VOROSE-920113 format. One record per atom (N, C-alpha, C, CB): residue number from 1; residue in three letters; atom name; x, y, z. Coordinates in nm, 3 decimals, m for minus. Glycine has a CB too. Layout:
# residues N
NODE/NUM/ala/CA/X/Y/Z $
...
//
This chain:
# residues 132
NODE/1/met/N/1.133/1.202/2.413 $
NODE/1/met/CA/1.230/1.135/2.323 $
NODE/1/met/C/1.352/1.101/2.413 $
NODE/1/met/CB/1.271/1.230/2.195 $
NODE/2/tyr/N/1.408/0.993/2.384 $
NODE/2/tyr/CA/1.530/0.937/2.449 $
NODE/2/tyr/C/1.636/1.032/2.422 $
NODE/2/tyr/CB/1.569/0.794/2.400 $
NODE/3/thr/N/1.714/1.077/2.513 $
NODE/3/thr/CA/1.837/1.143/2.487 $
NODE/3/thr/C/1.953/1.070/2.558 $
NODE/3/thr/CB/1.828/1.289/2.531 $
NODE/4/pro/N/2.058/1.023/2.457 $
NODE/4/pro/CA/2.164/0.970/2.517 $
NODE/4/pro/C/2.250/1.027/2.600 $
NODE/4/pro/CB/2.224/0.930/2.445 $
NODE/5/pro/N/2.314/0.963/2.712 $
NODE/5/pro/CA/2.391/1.027/2.806 $
NODE/5/pro/C/2.512/1.078/2.724 $
NODE/5/pro/CB/2.427/0.932/2.926 $
NODE/6/pro/N/2.596/1.172/2.781 $
NODE/6/pro/CA/2.719/1.228/2.718 $
NODE/6/pro/C/2.816/1.114/2.705 $
NODE/6/pro/CB/2.783/1.348/2.803 $
NODE/7/asn/N/2.904/1.142/2.603 $
NODE/7/asn/CA/3.010/1.042/2.570 $
NODE/7/asn/C/2.962/0.899/2.524 $
NODE/7/asn/CB/3.098/1.026/2.693 $
NODE/8/thr/N/2.858/0.891/2.458 $
NODE/8/thr/CA/2.825/0.769/2.413 $
NODE/8/thr/C/2.815/0.778/2.254 $
NODE/8/thr/CB/2.696/0.723/2.483 $
NODE/9/his/N/2.808/0.675/2.178 $
NODE/9/his/CA/2.805/0.649/2.049 $
NODE/9/his/C/2.661/0.709/1.991 $
NODE/9/his/CB/2.827/0.494/2.029 $
NODE/10/thr/N/2.680/0.768/1.866 $
NODE/10/thr/CA/2.545/0.813/1.807 $
NODE/10/thr/C/2.463/0.706/1.761 $
NODE/10/thr/CB/2.561/0.906/1.693 $
NODE/11/asp/N/2.507/0.582/1.760 $
NODE/11/asp/CA/2.426/0.466/1.723 $
NODE/11/asp/C/2.355/0.411/1.828 $
NODE/11/asp/CB/2.501/0.365/1.668 $
NODE/12/thr/N/2.351/0.459/1.940 $
NODE/12/thr/CA/2.268/0.422/2.066 $
NODE/12/thr/C/2.113/0.423/2.017 $
NODE/12/thr/CB/2.294/0.538/2.200 $
NODE/13/pro/N/2.042/0.342/2.080 $
NODE/13/pro/CA/1.891/0.340/2.056 $
NODE/13/pro/C/1.834/0.478/2.065 $
NODE/13/pro/CB/1.816/0.248/2.160 $
NODE/14/gln/N/1.741/0.531/1.974 $
NODE/14/gln/CA/1.670/0.650/1.985 $
NODE/14/gln/C/1.519/0.586/1.980 $
NODE/14/gln/CB/1.710/0.764/1.864 $
NODE/15/tyr/N/1.440/0.642/2.061 $
NODE/15/tyr/CA/1.301/0.600/2.073 $
NODE/15/tyr/C/1.205/0.696/2.039 $
NODE/15/tyr/CB/1.271/0.559/2.199 $
NODE/16/val/N/1.105/0.659/1.979 $
NODE/16/val/CA/1.000/0.748/1.938 $
NODE/16/val/C/0.883/0.724/2.038 $
NODE/16/val/CB/0.958/0.722/1.785 $
NODE/17/his/N/0.829/0.832/2.096 $
NODE/17/his/CA/0.720/0.807/2.192 $
NODE/17/his/C/0.588/0.812/2.134 $
NODE/17/his/CB/0.725/0.901/2.301 $
NODE/18/ala/N/0.566/0.883/2.021 $
NODE/18/ala/CA/0.451/0.888/1.950 $
NODE/18/ala/C/0.459/0.907/1.811 $
NODE/18/ala/CB/0.376/0.978/1.997 $
NODE/19/val/N/0.358/0.859/1.725 $
NODE/19/val/CA/0.351/0.875/1.590 $
NODE/19/val/C/0.204/0.928/1.562 $
NODE/19/val/CB/0.388/0.741/1.516 $
NODE/20/ile/N/0.183/1.048/1.487 $
NODE/20/ile/CA/0.061/1.104/1.480 $
NODE/20/ile/C/0.024/1.065/1.329 $
NODE/20/ile/CB/0.064/1.263/1.517 $
NODE/21/phe/N/m0.098/0.978/1.328 $
NODE/21/phe/CA/m0.138/0.951/1.210 $
NODE/21/phe/C/m0.256/1.038/1.167 $
NODE/21/phe/CB/m0.163/0.818/1.206 $
NODE/22/gly/N/m0.258/1.074/1.046 $
NODE/22/gly/CA/m0.359/1.175/1.011 $
NODE/22/gly/C/m0.326/1.323/1.039 $
NODE/22/gly/CB/m0.481/1.143/1.081 $
NODE/23/ala/N/m0.202/1.349/1.060 $
NODE/23/ala/CA/m0.160/1.479/1.090 $
NODE/23/ala/C/m0.186/1.572/0.949 $
NODE/23/ala/CB/0.000/1.473/1.140 $
NODE/24/pro/N/m0.226/1.691/0.984 $
NODE/24/pro/CA/m0.238/1.782/0.864 $
NODE/24/pro/C/m0.108/1.780/0.767 $
NODE/24/pro/CB/m0.263/1.934/0.916 $
NODE/25/phe/N/m0.116/1.812/0.651 $
NODE/25/phe/CA/0.003/1.824/0.566 $
NODE/25/phe/C/0.104/1.933/0.608 $
NODE/25/phe/CB/m0.041/1.849/0.427 $
NODE/26/ser/N/0.048/2.051/0.644 $
NODE/26/ser/CA/0.128/2.162/0.698 $
NODE/26/ser/C/0.082/2.181/0.845 $
NODE/26/ser/CB/0.110/2.297/0.611 $
NODE/27/leu/N/0.200/2.169/0.927 $
NODE/27/leu/CA/0.184/2.171/1.069 $
NODE/27/leu/C/0.166/2.330/1.118 $
NODE/27/leu/CB/0.315/2.097/1.138 $
NODE/28/ser/N/0.063/2.363/1.187 $
NODE/28/ser/CA/0.042/2.485/1.236 $
NODE/28/ser/C/0.080/2.484/1.377 $
NODE/28/ser/CB/m0.091/2.526/1.215 $
NODE/29/lys/N/0.124/2.612/1.434 $
NODE/29/lys/CA/0.144/2.623/1.573 $
NODE/29/lys/C/0.040/2.574/1.673 $
NODE/29/lys/CB/0.165/2.751/1.598 $
NODE/30/ala/N/m0.078/2.605/1.625 $
NODE/30/ala/CA/m0.205/2.565/1.709 $
NODE/30/ala/C/m0.199/2.399/1.707 $
NODE/30/ala/CB/m0.363/2.631/1.632 $
NODE/31/phe/N/m0.191/2.354/1.604 $
NODE/31/phe/CA/m0.188/2.198/1.599 $
NODE/31/phe/C/m0.096/2.144/1.696 $
NODE/31/phe/CB/m0.147/2.143/1.462 $
NODE/32/leu/N/0.045/2.183/1.687 $
NODE/32/leu/CA/0.146/2.135/1.765 $
NODE/32/leu/C/0.125/2.168/1.909 $
NODE/32/leu/CB/0.270/2.186/1.719 $
NODE/33/his/N/0.066/2.274/1.947 $
NODE/33/his/CA/0.049/2.308/2.083 $
NODE/33/his/C/m0.081/2.240/2.151 $
NODE/33/his/CB/0.042/2.460/2.090 $
NODE/34/thr/N/m0.169/2.185/2.072 $
NODE/34/thr/CA/m0.308/2.129/2.131 $
NODE/34/thr/C/m0.300/1.977/2.115 $
NODE/34/thr/CB/m0.448/2.190/2.047 $
NODE/35/leu/N/m0.187/1.909/2.080 $
NODE/35/leu/CA/m0.178/1.759/2.067 $
NODE/35/leu/C/m0.226/1.711/2.225 $
NODE/35/leu/CB/m0.006/1.704/2.020 $
NODE/36/pro/N/m0.299/1.593/2.219 $
NODE/36/pro/CA/m0.365/1.549/2.340 $
NODE/36/pro/C/m0.262/1.496/2.455 $
NODE/36/pro/CB/m0.465/1.438/2.300 $
NODE/37/tyr/N/m0.136/1.443/2.417 $
NODE/37/tyr/CA/m0.052/1.396/2.530 $
NODE/37/tyr/C/0.064/1.511/2.573 $
NODE/37/tyr/CB/0.021/1.252/2.483 $
NODE/38/ser/N/0.110/1.579/2.479 $
NODE/38/ser/CA/0.217/1.690/2.516 $
NODE/38/ser/C/0.265/1.749/2.363 $
NODE/38/ser/CB/0.365/1.615/2.615 $
NODE/39/glu/N/0.325/1.847/2.380 $
NODE/39/glu/CA/0.372/1.920/2.266 $
NODE/39/glu/C/0.499/1.838/2.206 $
NODE/39/glu/CB/0.410/2.074/2.310 $
NODE/40/pro/N/0.510/1.826/2.067 $
NODE/40/pro/CA/0.623/1.741/2.024 $
NODE/40/pro/C/0.765/1.796/2.056 $
NODE/40/pro/CB/0.613/1.719/1.878 $
NODE/41/val/N/0.842/1.709/2.077 $
NODE/41/val/CA/0.992/1.750/2.110 $
NODE/41/val/C/1.065/1.763/1.975 $
NODE/41/val/CB/1.074/1.634/2.208 $
NODE/42/thr/N/1.027/1.670/1.880 $
NODE/42/thr/CA/1.075/1.674/1.740 $
NODE/42/thr/C/0.982/1.633/1.629 $
NODE/42/thr/CB/1.190/1.590/1.729 $
NODE/43/val/N/0.992/1.697/1.519 $
NODE/43/val/CA/0.917/1.665/1.405 $
NODE/43/val/C/1.021/1.610/1.300 $
NODE/43/val/CB/0.835/1.793/1.353 $
NODE/44/tyr/N/0.992/1.495/1.253 $
NODE/44/tyr/CA/1.090/1.434/1.160 $
NODE/44/tyr/C/1.010/1.417/1.026 $
NODE/44/tyr/CB/1.150/1.290/1.218 $
NODE/45/his/N/1.097/1.443/0.925 $
NODE/45/his/CA/1.045/1.423/0.787 $
NODE/45/his/C/1.159/1.398/0.695 $
NODE/45/his/CB/0.964/1.546/0.737 $
NODE/46/gly/N/1.122/1.307/0.585 $
NODE/46/gly/CA/1.233/1.291/0.481 $
NODE/46/gly/C/1.225/1.388/0.383 $
NODE/46/gly/CB/1.231/1.161/0.412 $
NODE/47/lys/N/1.301/1.390/0.283 $
NODE/47/lys/CA/1.311/1.484/0.183 $
NODE/47/lys/C/1.186/1.455/0.084 $
NODE/47/lys/CB/1.455/1.474/0.114 $
NODE/48/thr/N/1.134/1.554/0.037 $
NODE/48/thr/CA/1.004/1.552/m0.043 $
NODE/48/thr/C/1.051/1.619/m0.191 $
NODE/48/thr/CB/0.872/1.648/0.041 $
NODE/49/thr/N/1.102/1.527/m0.270 $
NODE/49/thr/CA/1.131/1.580/m0.402 $
NODE/49/thr/C/1.041/1.556/m0.520 $
NODE/49/thr/CB/1.252/1.533/m0.436 $
NODE/50/phe/N/0.938/1.452/m0.487 $
NODE/50/phe/CA/0.863/1.416/m0.585 $
NODE/50/phe/C/0.731/1.527/m0.593 $
NODE/50/phe/CB/0.827/1.263/m0.560 $
NODE/51/met/N/0.730/1.608/m0.511 $
NODE/51/met/CA/0.616/1.718/m0.518 $
NODE/51/met/C/0.664/1.860/m0.479 $
NODE/51/met/CB/0.494/1.679/m0.419 $
NODE/52/pro/N/0.705/1.928/m0.589 $
NODE/52/pro/CA/0.746/2.067/m0.577 $
NODE/52/pro/C/0.632/2.149/m0.502 $
NODE/52/pro/CB/0.777/2.127/m0.722 $
NODE/53/leu/N/0.671/2.247/m0.399 $
NODE/53/leu/CA/0.575/2.321/m0.349 $
NODE/53/leu/C/0.633/2.475/m0.352 $
NODE/53/leu/CB/0.537/2.264/m0.207 $
NODE/54/ala/N/0.520/2.547/m0.345 $
NODE/54/ala/CA/0.539/2.677/m0.334 $
NODE/54/ala/C/0.555/2.742/m0.181 $
NODE/54/ala/CB/0.428/2.730/m0.405 $
NODE/55/phe/N/0.530/2.662/m0.100 $
NODE/55/phe/CA/0.550/2.696/0.043 $
NODE/55/phe/C/0.621/2.584/0.116 $
NODE/55/phe/CB/0.414/2.727/0.112 $
NODE/56/asp/N/0.660/2.620/0.242 $
NODE/56/asp/CA/0.728/2.514/0.319 $
NODE/56/asp/C/0.628/2.474/0.427 $
NODE/56/asp/CB/0.869/2.563/0.382 $
NODE/57/pro/N/0.565/2.338/0.412 $
NODE/57/pro/CA/0.479/2.289/0.518 $
NODE/57/pro/C/0.534/2.271/0.651 $
NODE/57/pro/CB/0.427/2.170/0.481 $
NODE/58/tyr/N/0.684/2.284/0.657 $
NODE/58/tyr/CA/0.734/2.263/0.798 $
NODE/58/tyr/C/0.797/2.380/0.858 $
NODE/58/tyr/CB/0.831/2.153/0.804 $
NODE/59/ala/N/0.740/2.511/0.796 $
NODE/59/ala/CA/0.797/2.637/0.844 $
NODE/59/ala/C/0.790/2.655/0.990 $
NODE/59/ala/CB/0.730/2.751/0.780 $
NODE/60/val/N/0.677/2.609/1.060 $
NODE/60/val/CA/0.636/2.621/1.194 $
NODE/60/val/C/0.746/2.547/1.287 $
NODE/60/val/CB/0.489/2.560/1.210 $
NODE/61/pro/N/0.748/2.407/1.249 $
NODE/61/pro/CA/0.842/2.324/1.327 $
NODE/61/pro/C/0.991/2.374/1.317 $
NODE/61/pro/CB/0.832/2.175/1.277 $
NODE/62/lys/N/1.030/2.434/1.193 $
NODE/62/lys/CA/1.156/2.489/1.173 $
NODE/62/lys/C/1.185/2.609/1.270 $
NODE/62/lys/CB/1.167/2.530/1.029 $
NODE/63/ala/N/1.073/2.702/1.264 $
NODE/63/ala/CA/1.076/2.818/1.353 $
NODE/63/ala/C/1.095/2.778/1.494 $
NODE/63/ala/CB/0.952/2.898/1.342 $
NODE/64/leu/N/1.033/2.670/1.539 $
NODE/64/leu/CA/1.034/2.619/1.681 $
NODE/64/leu/C/1.159/2.553/1.704 $
NODE/64/leu/CB/0.919/2.521/1.714 $
NODE/65/asn/N/1.227/2.525/1.609 $
NODE/65/asn/CA/1.372/2.452/1.609 $
NODE/65/asn/C/1.345/2.308/1.667 $
NODE/65/asn/CB/1.495/2.537/1.710 $
NODE/66/ile/N/1.231/2.238/1.611 $
NODE/66/ile/CA/1.208/2.105/1.641 $
NODE/66/ile/C/1.206/2.006/1.520 $
NODE/66/ile/CB/1.085/2.100/1.711 $
NODE/67/tyr/N/1.228/2.066/1.409 $
NODE/67/tyr/CA/1.231/1.990/1.282 $
NODE/67/tyr/C/1.357/1.930/1.257 $
NODE/67/tyr/CB/1.198/2.070/1.169 $
NODE/68/arg/N/1.362/1.812/1.218 $
NODE/68/arg/CA/1.477/1.726/1.191 $
NODE/68/arg/C/1.443/1.659/1.049 $
NODE/68/arg/CB/1.499/1.612/1.315 $
NODE/69/glu/N/1.531/1.670/0.953 $
NODE/69/glu/CA/1.521/1.591/0.833 $
NODE/69/glu/C/1.594/1.473/0.838 $
NODE/69/glu/CB/1.562/1.661/0.722 $
NODE/70/ile/N/1.519/1.357/0.799 $
NODE/70/ile/CA/1.569/1.231/0.773 $
NODE/70/ile/C/1.669/1.207/0.673 $
NODE/70/ile/CB/1.475/1.159/0.746 $
NODE/71/ala/N/1.789/1.155/0.697 $
NODE/71/ala/CA/1.881/1.124/0.583 $
NODE/71/ala/C/1.819/1.017/0.487 $
NODE/71/ala/CB/2.019/1.072/0.639 $
NODE/72/asn/N/1.887/1.017/0.373 $
NODE/72/asn/CA/1.851/0.909/0.270 $
NODE/72/asn/C/1.840/0.786/0.327 $
NODE/72/asn/CB/1.945/0.896/0.163 $
NODE/73/his/N/1.741/0.717/0.281 $
NODE/73/his/CA/1.724/0.569/0.332 $
NODE/73/his/C/1.653/0.489/0.218 $
NODE/73/his/CB/1.630/0.561/0.476 $
NODE/74/glu/N/1.641/0.368/0.240 $
NODE/74/glu/CA/1.592/0.275/0.120 $
NODE/74/glu/C/1.446/0.301/0.085 $
NODE/74/glu/CB/1.605/0.116/0.157 $
NODE/75/phe/N/1.360/0.349/0.180 $
NODE/75/phe/CA/1.223/0.373/0.158 $
NODE/75/phe/C/1.192/0.518/0.115 $
NODE/75/phe/CB/1.151/0.340/0.280 $
NODE/76/gln/N/1.295/0.600/0.088 $
NODE/76/gln/CA/1.254/0.732/0.065 $
NODE/76/gln/C/1.180/0.760/m0.060 $
NODE/76/gln/CB/1.362/0.812/0.068 $
NODE/77/asn/N/1.163/0.682/m0.148 $
NODE/77/asn/CA/1.084/0.700/m0.257 $
NODE/77/asn/C/0.937/0.650/m0.235 $
NODE/77/asn/CB/1.147/0.633/m0.371 $
NODE/78/val/N/0.909/0.598/m0.124 $
NODE/78/val/CA/0.767/0.551/m0.093 $
NODE/78/val/C/0.691/0.658/m0.045 $
NODE/78/val/CB/0.761/0.441/0.008 $
NODE/79/asn/N/0.587/0.698/m0.123 $
NODE/79/asn/CA/0.494/0.798/m0.094 $
NODE/79/asn/C/0.360/0.765/m0.136 $
NODE/79/asn/CB/0.533/0.919/m0.151 $
NODE/80/ala/N/0.263/0.848/m0.109 $
NODE/80/ala/CA/0.122/0.807/m0.132 $
NODE/80/ala/C/0.102/0.761/m0.275 $
NODE/80/ala/CB/0.024/0.923/m0.101 $
NODE/81/ala/N/0.165/0.819/m0.371 $
NODE/81/ala/CA/0.158/0.789/m0.507 $
NODE/81/ala/C/0.210/0.651/m0.522 $
NODE/81/ala/CB/0.233/0.889/m0.591 $
NODE/82/glu/N/0.325/0.606/m0.471 $
NODE/82/glu/CA/0.399/0.508/m0.481 $
NODE/82/glu/C/0.294/0.376/m0.435 $
NODE/82/glu/CB/0.532/0.538/m0.395 $
NODE/83/ile/N/0.242/0.401/m0.301 $
NODE/83/ile/CA/0.149/0.314/m0.255 $
NODE/83/ile/C/0.028/0.285/m0.324 $
NODE/83/ile/CB/0.118/0.351/m0.145 $
NODE/84/val/N/m0.043/0.389/m0.386 $
NODE/84/val/CA/m0.153/0.387/m0.473 $
NODE/84/val/C/m0.118/0.281/m0.597 $
NODE/84/val/CB/m0.182/0.540/m0.525 $
NODE/85/ala/N/m0.006/0.311/m0.658 $
NODE/85/ala/CA/0.042/0.249/m0.772 $
NODE/85/ala/C/0.065/0.092/m0.737 $
NODE/85/ala/CB/0.175/0.324/m0.818 $
NODE/86/arg/N/0.109/0.054/m0.632 $
NODE/86/arg/CA/0.139/m0.080/m0.591 $
NODE/86/arg/C/m0.001/m0.137/m0.561 $
NODE/86/arg/CB/0.243/m0.087/m0.464 $
NODE/87/ile/N/m0.093/m0.066/m0.506 $
NODE/87/ile/CA/m0.224/m0.123/m0.476 $
NODE/87/ile/C/m0.295/m0.157/m0.625 $
NODE/87/ile/CB/m0.316/m0.012/m0.381 $
NODE/88/met/N/m0.294/m0.066/m0.723 $
NODE/88/met/CA/m0.355/m0.069/m0.841 $
NODE/88/met/C/m0.295/m0.189/m0.931 $
NODE/88/met/CB/m0.341/0.068/m0.903 $
NODE/89/lys/N/m0.151/m0.207/m0.927 $
NODE/89/lys/CA/m0.089/m0.310/m0.986 $
NODE/89/lys/C/m0.123/m0.445/m0.932 $
NODE/89/lys/CB/0.044/m0.287/m0.980 $
NODE/90/gly/N/m0.134/m0.448/m0.798 $
NODE/90/gly/CA/m0.185/m0.581/m0.726 $
NODE/90/gly/C/m0.324/m0.606/m0.768 $
NODE/90/gly/CB/m0.182/m0.572/m0.562 $
NODE/91/arg/N/m0.422/m0.511/m0.790 $
NODE/91/arg/CA/m0.559/m0.516/m0.826 $
NODE/91/arg/C/m0.555/m0.572/m0.962 $
NODE/91/arg/CB/m0.630/m0.379/m0.818 $
NODE/92/ala/N/m0.479/m0.516/m1.054 $
NODE/92/ala/CA/m0.478/m0.555/m1.192 $
NODE/92/ala/C/m0.437/m0.699/m1.202 $
NODE/92/ala/CB/m0.386/m0.467/m1.272 $
NODE/93/leu/N/m0.320/m0.738/m1.130 $
NODE/93/leu/CA/m0.282/m0.883/m1.131 $
NODE/93/leu/C/m0.383/m0.974/m1.080 $
NODE/93/leu/CB/m0.161/m0.907/m1.054 $
NODE/94/tyr/N/m0.455/m0.928/m0.967 $
NODE/94/tyr/CA/m0.582/m1.018/m0.918 $
NODE/94/tyr/C/m0.693/m1.036/m1.023 $
NODE/94/tyr/CB/m0.653/m0.951/m0.787 $
NODE/95/glu/N/m0.730/m0.923/m1.092 $
NODE/95/glu/CA/m0.820/m0.936/m1.187 $
NODE/95/glu/C/m0.786/m1.016/m1.295 $
NODE/95/glu/CB/m0.854/m0.824/m1.227 $
NODE/96/glu/N/m0.658/m1.029/m1.335 $
NODE/96/glu/CA/m0.606/m1.110/m1.458 $
NODE/96/glu/C/m0.620/m1.249/m1.397 $
NODE/96/glu/CB/m0.442/m1.072/m1.511 $
NODE/97/arg/N/m0.587/m1.301/m1.280 $
NODE/97/arg/CA/m0.595/m1.429/m1.239 $
NODE/97/arg/C/m0.736/m1.470/m1.235 $
NODE/97/arg/CB/m0.529/m1.445/m1.115 $
NODE/98/gln/N/m0.820/m1.383/m1.182 $
NODE/98/gln/CA/m0.960/m1.411/m1.184 $
NODE/98/gln/C/m1.012/m1.435/m1.325 $
NODE/98/gln/CB/m1.035/m1.300/m1.119 $
NODE/99/arg/N/m0.966/m1.357/m1.424 $
NODE/99/arg/CA/m1.034/m1.357/m1.551 $
NODE/99/arg/C/m0.970/m1.487/m1.613 $
NODE/99/arg/CB/m1.010/m1.215/m1.642 $
NODE/100/lys/N/m0.852/m1.526/m1.586 $
NODE/100/lys/CA/m0.794/m1.658/m1.633 $
NODE/100/lys/C/m0.885/m1.784/m1.579 $
NODE/100/lys/CB/m0.635/m1.670/m1.576 $
NODE/101/lys/N/m0.914/m1.762/m1.446 $
NODE/101/lys/CA/m0.977/m1.867/m1.376 $
NODE/101/lys/C/m1.129/m1.879/m1.454 $
NODE/101/lys/CB/m0.982/m1.829/m1.206 $
NODE/102/gly/N/m1.180/m1.768/m1.474 $
NODE/102/gly/CA/m1.296/m1.772/m1.532 $
NODE/102/gly/C/m1.308/m1.821/m1.684 $
NODE/102/gly/CB/m1.341/m1.650/m1.516 $
NODE/103/glu/N/m1.208/m1.807/m1.758 $
NODE/103/glu/CA/m1.186/m1.854/m1.882 $
NODE/103/glu/C/m1.163/m2.008/m1.884 $
NODE/103/glu/CB/m1.075/m1.780/m1.939 $
NODE/104/lys/N/m1.092/m2.053/m1.778 $
NODE/104/lys/CA/m1.062/m2.196/m1.750 $
NODE/104/lys/C/m1.195/m2.269/m1.717 $
NODE/104/lys/CB/m0.958/m2.209/m1.627 $
NODE/105/gly/N/m1.273/m2.192/m1.629 $
NODE/105/gly/CA/m1.411/m2.253/m1.593 $
NODE/105/gly/C/m1.498/m2.256/m1.726 $
NODE/105/gly/CB/m1.491/m2.161/m1.473 $
NODE/106/met/N/m1.499/m2.167/m1.801 $
NODE/106/met/CA/m1.581/m2.158/m1.929 $
NODE/106/met/C/m1.535/m2.288/m2.017 $
NODE/106/met/CB/m1.551/m2.005/m2.014 $
NODE/107/thr/N/m1.401/m2.281/m2.025 $
NODE/107/thr/CA/m1.361/m2.396/m2.114 $
NODE/107/thr/C/m1.388/m2.534/m2.060 $
NODE/107/thr/CB/m1.216/m2.388/m2.142 $
NODE/108/glu/N/m1.378/m2.555/m1.932 $
NODE/108/glu/CA/m1.404/m2.672/m1.869 $
NODE/108/glu/C/m1.572/m2.697/m1.901 $
NODE/108/glu/CB/m1.358/m2.659/m1.704 $
NODE/109/glu/N/m1.643/m2.599/m1.876 $
NODE/109/glu/CA/m1.788/m2.627/m1.896 $
NODE/109/glu/C/m1.820/m2.647/m2.030 $
NODE/109/glu/CB/m1.872/m2.523/m1.846 $
NODE/110/val/N/m1.761/m2.589/m2.138 $
NODE/110/val/CA/m1.788/m2.626/m2.268 $
NODE/110/val/C/m1.733/m2.760/m2.309 $
NODE/110/val/CB/m1.741/m2.527/m2.353 $
NODE/111/glu/N/m1.627/m2.806/m2.250 $
NODE/111/glu/CA/m1.570/m2.944/m2.268 $
NODE/111/glu/C/m1.690/m3.051/m2.190 $
NODE/111/glu/CB/m1.399/m2.952/m2.188 $
NODE/112/lys/N/m1.742/m3.014/m2.090 $
NODE/112/lys/CA/m1.849/m3.106/m2.031 $
NODE/112/lys/C/m1.970/m3.128/m2.118 $
NODE/112/lys/CB/m1.899/m3.050/m1.901 $
NODE/113/ile/N/m2.001/m3.011/m2.185 $
NODE/113/ile/CA/m2.110/m3.011/m2.270 $
NODE/113/ile/C/m2.086/m3.080/m2.394 $
NODE/113/ile/CB/m2.151/m2.884/m2.296 $
NODE/114/arg/N/m1.980/m3.068/m2.447 $
NODE/114/arg/CA/m1.947/m3.161/m2.572 $
NODE/114/arg/C/m1.934/m3.302/m2.538 $
NODE/114/arg/CB/m1.814/m3.121/m2.640 $
NODE/115/gln/N/m1.874/m3.335/m2.414 $
NODE/115/gln/CA/m1.870/m3.479/m2.386 $
NODE/115/gln/C/m2.016/m3.535/m2.367 $
NODE/115/gln/CB/m1.783/m3.506/m2.258 $
NODE/116/glu/N/m2.106/m3.463/m2.300 $
NODE/116/glu/CA/m2.235/m3.504/m2.287 $
NODE/116/glu/C/m2.306/m3.511/m2.428 $
NODE/116/glu/CB/m2.305/m3.412/m2.192 $
NODE/117/met/N/m2.279/m3.431/m2.518 $
NODE/117/met/CA/m2.352/m3.443/m2.646 $
NODE/117/met/C/m2.297/m3.550/m2.719 $
NODE/117/met/CB/m2.348/m3.321/m2.728 $
NODE/118/glu/N/m2.168/m3.581/m2.712 $
NODE/118/glu/CA/m2.118/m3.706/m2.768 $
NODE/118/glu/C/m2.171/m3.829/m2.708 $
NODE/118/glu/CB/m1.978/m3.709/m2.758 $
NODE/119/arg/N/m2.185/m3.831/m2.575 $
NODE/119/arg/CA/m2.243/m3.952/m2.512 $
NODE/119/arg/C/m2.397/m3.966/m2.572 $
NODE/119/arg/CB/m2.241/m3.937/m2.341 $
NODE/120/glu/N/m2.463/m3.857/m2.570 $
NODE/120/glu/CA/m2.595/m3.846/m2.633 $
NODE/120/glu/C/m2.617/m3.916/m2.772 $
NODE/120/glu/CB/m2.623/m3.704/m2.648 $
NODE/121/gln/N/m2.520/m3.859/m2.839 $
NODE/121/gln/CA/m2.508/m3.902/m2.985 $
NODE/121/gln/C/m2.484/m4.064/m3.002 $
NODE/121/gln/CB/m2.381/m3.821/m3.054 $
NODE/122/lys/N/m2.382/m4.108/m2.917 $
NODE/122/lys/CA/m2.359/m4.252/m2.914 $
NODE/122/lys/C/m2.472/m4.330/m2.880 $
NODE/122/lys/CB/m2.256/m4.286/m2.826 $
NODE/123/arg/N/m2.547/m4.279/m2.770 $
NODE/123/arg/CA/m2.665/m4.353/m2.703 $
NODE/123/arg/C/m2.772/m4.360/m2.833 $
NODE/123/arg/CB/m2.734/m4.261/m2.553 $
NODE/124/lys/N/m2.796/m4.254/m2.895 $
NODE/124/lys/CA/m2.890/m4.261/m3.012 $
NODE/124/lys/C/m2.842/m4.352/m3.128 $
NODE/124/lys/CB/m2.913/m4.119/m3.069 $
NODE/125/glu/N/m2.711/m4.354/m3.156 $
NODE/125/glu/CA/m2.672/m4.447/m3.242 $
NODE/125/glu/C/m2.693/m4.592/m3.217 $
NODE/125/glu/CB/m2.552/m4.427/m3.259 $
NODE/126/val/N/m2.666/m4.627/m3.090 $
NODE/126/val/CA/m2.692/m4.761/m3.042 $
NODE/126/val/C/m2.844/m4.782/m3.025 $
NODE/126/val/CB/m2.617/m4.786/m2.908 $
NODE/127/glu/N/m2.920/m4.692/m3.001 $
NODE/127/glu/CA/m3.070/m4.723/m2.994 $
NODE/127/glu/C/m3.118/m4.733/m3.137 $
NODE/127/glu/CB/m3.155/m4.607/m2.912 $
NODE/128/ser/N/m3.072/m4.671/m3.241 $
NODE/128/ser/CA/m3.106/m4.683/m3.363 $
NODE/128/ser/C/m3.048/m4.816/m3.426 $
NODE/128/ser/CB/m3.067/m4.564/m3.429 $
NODE/129/gln/N/m2.939/m4.866/m3.403 $
NODE/129/gln/CA/m2.895/m4.997/m3.432 $
NODE/129/gln/C/m2.982/m5.104/m3.388 $
NODE/129/gln/CB/m2.770/m5.016/m3.380 $
NODE/130/phe/N/m3.017/m5.100/m3.273 $
NODE/130/phe/CA/m3.089/m5.215/m3.213 $
NODE/130/phe/C/m3.248/m5.188/m3.215 $
NODE/130/phe/CB/m3.034/m5.240/m3.060 $
NODE/131/gly/N/m3.290/m5.083/m3.276 $
NODE/131/gly/CA/m3.447/m5.040/m3.280 $
NODE/131/gly/C/m3.498/m5.008/m3.150 $
NODE/131/gly/CB/m3.541/m5.151/m3.336 $
NODE/132/leu/N/m3.430/m4.948/m3.065 $
NODE/132/leu/CA/m3.490/m4.915/m2.942 $
NODE/132/leu/C/m3.559/m4.784/m2.942 $
NODE/132/leu/CB/m3.393/m4.918/m2.839 $
//
């Protein structure tokens, strides 16, 4: 991780060297010490208020003094449940659009059939008038 030189502002750029996707929910010492590139210097996590727990999944990083909690930010309410809800809402909107398209298509099809029947009826009327 980037460490700013002394006597600089705290808003100097901070760099993340790696993000571990698919990390276990509770970080064990064995997991932290067997990462492929190196042991982590810091473990960052935001507040988790949506899911009360009986245990601390970050006890090991806290004991190793590498845990840092992220302050409040505009995306702090985004979690797996929020993402799934967004996906399901998008799916429902998509299905509704498709249903309306299908109804429109059915209405257009019925209108074509009606027009064809009217043309056929007019043709029969003309044929009967002229004895065809």
